[in-house]
C-alpha positions, 0 to 999 in steps of 0.5 A: 592370400585368400586365407588373410582377407577371409580374416580381415572380413571376419574381424571387420563383420565382429566390429561392425557387428553391435553398431549394425544390430544397434541400428537394426534394433533402434530403427535409426541413428542420431550422432552424439555431436548433437546431443548433450547427455548427463548422469541422474544423481542424488545429492544437494538439490537448490532452488533458486532465482537468478535475474537482474535487478534494479536498484528502486527507492522504497520511498519515492514519493511525487509531490503535487499542486494542492491549488490551482496556480504559478509554482515558483520550484526552490529545488533542481534535480538531484539536490538533497533536501530535509523532511519538511523543507519548502521545494515548491512555493504556488501562488495562489491569490484565489484561495488567499482571497477566499481565506480572508473572506471566511476569516471576516466571516468567523471574526462576524459570527463571534461578534454575534455569539458575543452579542447574543451572550449579552443579550442573553443576561440581561433577559434573564436579568429582567426575567428575574426582576419580574419574578422577584415583583410577582413573588412581593405582590404575592407576599403583600396580598397576602398580607393584605388579606390576614389584616382584612380578615382581622379588621372584619372580625373586629367589626371594622370593615365590611365583608366585601373589602375582604373579598376584594383582598381575596381576589387581589391575592388570587390575581398577585398568586396567578401572576406570580405562577406566570412569572416562573414559568416565563422565567423557564421557557424564555430561559431554554430560548435564551440558551438555544438561541447562544448555542446556535450562535456558537454552533455556527461561530465554531462551524465557520472557524473549521471552514477558515482552518480548512483553508488556512491548511490549503493555504499552508498547502501552497508551500510544498514540503519534502515528506521525507529526507532524500533527494529531488528526483525528476522536475515535472514542470517549468519553473514559475509554470502555471499548473492545474489543481493535482498537477504533478510537481516533482518526485523525492528519493529517499536514498535511506531506504533502497531496494532492488526490483527484479522481473521473476519468470512467470513459472517461477513466480508461482513459487516465489513468497515473501519472506524468502532469501536472497543474494544480491551482489554487484560492484565485487560486493554480496549483500543479504536481502529478503523479499519484500513485495511480489506484483500481483500481475504479470506483465509479459510473462513476468512478474515484478518483485522487490527484495530489500537489504536486510540490515543496513543499507549498502553505501554508494548505490544510486537509483536504477543501479543494475545488480544480480538476485539470487532468490531462494526458493528451497534447498533439500538433501539427498534428492535425485536430480538431473541437469535441466535441459531442453527435454523437460519442455519438449516432452512436458515432463513426461518422458526421457530417452535413458542412454543403455549400451548406444540405445536411448530409449524412451522411458516415462519419468514423474519430473518434480521442481526445477532449478535453474540447471538442475530439475528433481527426478520422482520416479522412472529414473535411478542414480547413475541413469545417463540421460538425454537432455538436448537434441531430443527434438531429432528424435521425432517421438521414436521409442528407441534411438541408436547414438552414432559417434 
């Protein structure tokens, strides 16, 4: 009887000895049920981002009132519209009256310009007549002088008459010279006067064209083919200049807007491929735009469809998006867990013979479910990826069943 009891005691000690030794060397013990353990593996490593996104229009212009006045809406929310279709009309009597006034001013300036052209031609003719008369007078004086000189040479007239003829020729030549100078100067003055009238008229025409453009803009037109979105004013409401009227959604160019955590946003780049899924369908996409600001710890990104636009999608419809950041083969990885954040990626607890040993590691980039191991671990190592908050930073922890 005593021998049997001794045998049982020896067996019990032998069975408890390893656990007792582990507890003695580790200092404390944590139940395995409170931990999550993963194996370090070598294989393909895909970094991607999974997020929920909403369908938005790549082009969704908002139309504004170009002038104050009463607005008459020509469409309702949800109506299909064509490019350049009138969707609203603004009644602005003040702008239309101003256009009429400036048009009247332009007509008056046009008359002044044409009158200046006629006056210029008349004055040029008068100047030319004066120049021609002065030329004739000079020629006559020259002829008289030559005739008097011949008569004086034959003794028919006195020397004084020759002198008078010479003075008349000099006077005629001076008059001709002045007529020529007047012709040049007055011609320039007339040209400048006509040019001034012309510039004033052209400037007024530009004012009229700008006002005409503003009056034409009172007919608010859709800039794209699409669908009327939100109406910002009530029918026949009076609005101020630049007031929002309505929005138009271009359904031919849809994108998916996603919110990406700030920690992943630094790796995000325009042109990355994406997988869009929803309603049992999948489509290929490309990152087309990334917001430069962080809002509530997230960064907004736009993913456009790569290829033809999917059918039957609606504005604000929810879709799932996976953005591929990186893809590599033969990479050492371990399942991602809370230990990454708790240790800051500086150490991990490696399980050997029921003991979790605090081991320095260097971790690389992470994906949704994996993190790359750069140093400190090898393939096949068992790592505690969750529950390390119970270890309190101890060097060794015994894991009990």
